[in-house]
N, C-alpha and C positions, 0 to 999 in steps of 0.2 A: 542618457535618461530615459530615454523612449525605446530601451531596450527591456528595461526592468517594469517599468509602470504603463508599457503600453504606448501609443501613440496617441490616443486622444487626448486621455488626462495632461497631459502636459500642453497639447495645444489648445484645448482650452485654458488652463493657467495662464499659459504665453499671452492668451487673446484678453481675458481677464485682468493681467499686470496692465495692459497696452490701453485697459480700456478704463482703468484709475488713472494712469497717470494722462489722460485724456483729461480727465477731470479734475486732477489737481493744478493741470493747467490753465485750465479754462474758467479756474474757481479764484488761481493764484491770485495773493492782494500784495506778494512781494514777491523777492528775487527768489530767495531761499525755497521756496515753495514750488518757482517755474523752474528750479533745477530741477528738484525731489519727482515734477513732472516728467521734465525729459528724463532723466535717469529711468522712472518707471514705465518710461513710453520706448527709451531704449532696451530696455530687459528683455520686454515681453515682443518688440517687433524683432528684435533677436533672433526669441524663441520662434515666431510664426515663418520667420524666413527660413532658417533651418527646416523645422518640420516640415512647413511646404515641403521640400528639396526631399525629404525623407518619404514622406506619404507619398509623394509625386512618380518616387523612384520605386516604391513596392507595390503603387498600382501596375505600374507597365513593365511591358518584356525590355529586354536589353539592346532588342534592336530599334525601337521606338522611342527608348526613353531620353537620348537626344533632341530629336524633338519635341517632345513637350516639356523638358525641363529650357528648351529657347523658348518656345512659346509661354510659357508662365516669365521668363525672363525679362519680356519686352514690357509688361508693365512695370517693372523695378525700374528698368534702365530709363524710362519715363519719367517715372516719379523721381529718380535720383536728377535728371537735368530741369523739371519743372518745377522738382519743390521747392530748391530756393528762390525760385524768383515767383511761384507762387504765396510764399510766406513771406519775402518782403514786400509784394504789394498790397497782402493784408496786412502787417503790420505799420507801413508808413501812411493805405489811405482810411483802415479801419482800427481795429487793435487787434494786436499780440495777442487776447484769450481767444479770439478765434482761432488762431492755430486750434489750439486744443477743440474745442468745440466743433468745430471743420469734420472731424475724424468720426464723433456722436451719432450721425446718423445711419453710416455704415456702416458702426460697429453694433448698432442697436437692432439693424437689419440683418448681418450677418450671425450673429453669436449665436441667435434661436437655433439657426437654418443648419451652422453647424451639429448643437445638443441634440438635434431630432433627425438629420439625413447623414450625418457620418458616417457611415459603419464601416467600419474596421476592424480584423481578425486580431483576437486578443494575440499575446505574447507568451508562449510557453514557458515558463517557469525554470522547467528544467535544462533546455536548449537554450536558454539566455548566458550569455559571457558575462557579462555584470550584474553581481548583484549587489546588494542594496551598501554594504560594507566597501565593496569597490569602488561604489560611484561618492560616499560619502570622504573616499582615501584619497579620491584624486581632486582634491579643492586648490585653490588660487593658492594657497598658502604653503603646497608641497612645491609649487613650480620650480625651488629652486635645485630640489632633489632631482625630478624629473630629469632638467638642465645640465648633470652634472655635476653639480658645485660641488668641491672637494676640499676646505681650506686648509686641511690640516696636510697639505700633498706639499706644499710651497714652492710648489714650480707655478705659481701662477702670476708671480711679482704683485699678489696685494689681490690682485680683482675675485677670486676669491674661485674662480672656475677652472677646473682641472681640465690640464693639456693632454691630450688625446694620443697614445706613439701610434703609428703608423703600420700595420701589419704586414710583415710581406706575403 
């Protein structure tokens, strides 16, 4: 999608989804709201993670890309290790609502910086591989089509997945 809409707009949308999820989690009064907040955080966080790597790949040369991707990966690795420990401590000692509130100061400081200082070149729509119709056509509902499902073939044993013959 960032090929179609540029890099900045999906990144800001991902950050906004993460902020909305953090607010929902911090203000949750029941389990449904908590789950909805975590879902929004997951969608936004996934977008941030992927787009950060894409933007970093755009900004670096092939020779220096691995260095910068590994340096950016260090805080992610530390967060994956320390996140559950810190979350468990906050949940046990303070309240689970702090898990959503913990992100808000960092997000409040970083979002204006992204809006003001992140300068990315616009994507030329003529050279773009993906177009709006293609992006909409790649939805999760078409997953079985892309996986090669062919229930009419009858050689699948009832699973719905077409067997592929080896080409000599």
